[in-house]
Structures are given as C-alpha cells and as structure tokens.
C-alpha positions in Angstrom: 27.3 -51.5 -54.2 26.5 -51.9 -57.9 24.5 -49.6 -60.2 20.8 -49.5 -59.6 21.1 -51.0 -56.1 22.4 -54.5 -57.2 23.9 -56.5 -54.4 27.1 -57.1 -56.5 29.9 -55.1 -58.1 32.7 -55.9 -60.5 35.9 -56.8 -58.7 39.5 -57.3 -59.9 39.0 -60.8 -61.2 35.3 -61.4 -61.1 32.3 -60.2 -59.2 31.9 -59.4 -55.5 28.4 -60.1 -54.0 27.1 -58.9 -50.7 25.2 -61.7 -48.9 23.1 -61.8 -45.8 23.4 -65.2 -44.2 20.7 -67.0 -42.3 22.4 -70.0 -40.5 20.5 -72.9 -39.0 17.9 -72.9 -41.8 15.9 -75.9 -43.0 17.8 -76.0 -46.3 20.7 -74.5 -48.2 19.5 -72.0 -50.8 19.7 -68.5 -52.2 16.3 -67.1 -51.5 16.0 -63.5 -52.5 17.4 -60.0 -51.9 17.3 -58.3 -48.5 18.0 -54.7 -47.6 20.8 -54.3 -45.0 22.4 -51.3 -43.5 25.2 -51.9 -46.0 22.9 -52.0 -49.0 21.0 -54.8 -50.9 22.3 -58.3 -50.2 21.5 -61.8 -51.5 19.7 -63.8 -48.7 21.5 -67.0 -48.4 20.1 -69.7 -46.1 22.3 -72.5 -44.8 21.7 -75.4 -42.5 25.1 -75.1 -40.9 25.7 -73.4 -37.6 28.0 -70.4 -37.4 30.8 -72.3 -35.6 34.4 -72.7 -36.7 33.7 -71.6 -40.3 31.0 -74.2 -41.0 28.4 -71.6 -42.1 31.0 -69.8 -44.2 31.9 -73.0 -46.1 28.2 -73.7 -46.6 27.6 -70.2 -48.0 30.5 -70.7 -50.5 29.1 -74.1 -51.6 25.5 -72.8 -51.8 26.4 -69.8 -53.9 28.6 -71.9 -56.2 25.8 -74.5 -56.7 23.2 -71.7 -57.3 25.4 -70.1 -60.0 26.6 -73.4 -61.5 30.3 -72.5 -61.0 33.1 -74.5 -59.4 33.2 -74.3 -55.6 36.8 -73.2 -55.9 35.8 -70.0 -57.7 33.8 -68.8 -54.7 35.3 -67.3 -51.5 34.2 -65.1 -48.7 36.5 -62.2 -48.7 35.0 -60.0 -45.9 32.6 -60.5 -43.0 33.7 -64.0 -41.9 32.2 -63.4 -38.4 29.2 -61.3 -39.6 25.9 -62.2 -41.1 26.6 -59.8 -43.9 29.5 -61.1 -46.0 31.3 -60.2 -49.2 31.5 -63.2 -51.5 33.9 -63.1 -54.5 33.1 -65.1 -57.6 36.2 -65.6 -59.8 35.8 -65.5 -63.5 35.2 -63.2 -66.5 33.2 -60.3 -65.0 30.8 -60.0 -67.9 30.0 -63.7 -67.8 29.7 -64.0 -64.0 27.5 -60.8 -63.9 25.2 -62.2 -66.6 24.8 -65.5 -64.7 24.0 -63.6 -61.5 21.4 -61.4 -63.2 19.7 -64.4 -64.7 19.6 -66.3 -61.4 18.4 -63.3 -59.5 15.6 -62.8 -62.1 14.4 -66.4 -61.3 14.1 -65.7 -57.6 10.6 -65.1 -56.1 10.1 -61.5 -55.1 10.8 -60.9 -51.3 
C-alpha cells in the first residue's frame, strides 16, 4: 500500500489506512501490524460485535482516539463487511502521516 510495506498511503484529502479488525475483543485498541493477503494492516481490536455496523463505528472511534484526531475525520471507505477495511483519516497528509508513524513506532512488536 505505502512505500516500504506501510499499512497506509496518501489519499486525496488525507491518509488511507488498511486495518484488520478483531471484533468481540476484551478492549478497544490498536495493537500492532498484521500481514494480510492484501498487505500489511493495523490490527484494531474492538469490543463491539460485527452486527449492523457496530464494529465499524467502534473501529472509527478507536482509530480516532488512538491518533488523537476528531472522530468525524475518520471513516471506513471500503470493506464494511470484511475484517480487512480501508480507513480514511482526513487532514493534511504530511501531518496525518507523521502522527501515524509516531503512533506505530510506540506499538509493541507483533
């Protein structure tokens, strides 16, 4: 997706991140990076069940909280019924990418 195997790429108005969602988890958190058939993806655990968009809304909130951005700037743009989703984060691409890099660097190795 991105250079060097990053799970994100620059989009039209921000950054698009590939996320692998683990529903029905014990807590909501971004936990690491997983390899998927589509490429590297952020592992996002959410307590919500995958029913009527509950897990998707939880993913958007969890990613927004993790990055410290407004919830309204995060939206799932692809994969709404799949475990691997594309999540768009609106904002200045340079800034958003720098925040993501910093947060990923803080994650424990998988």
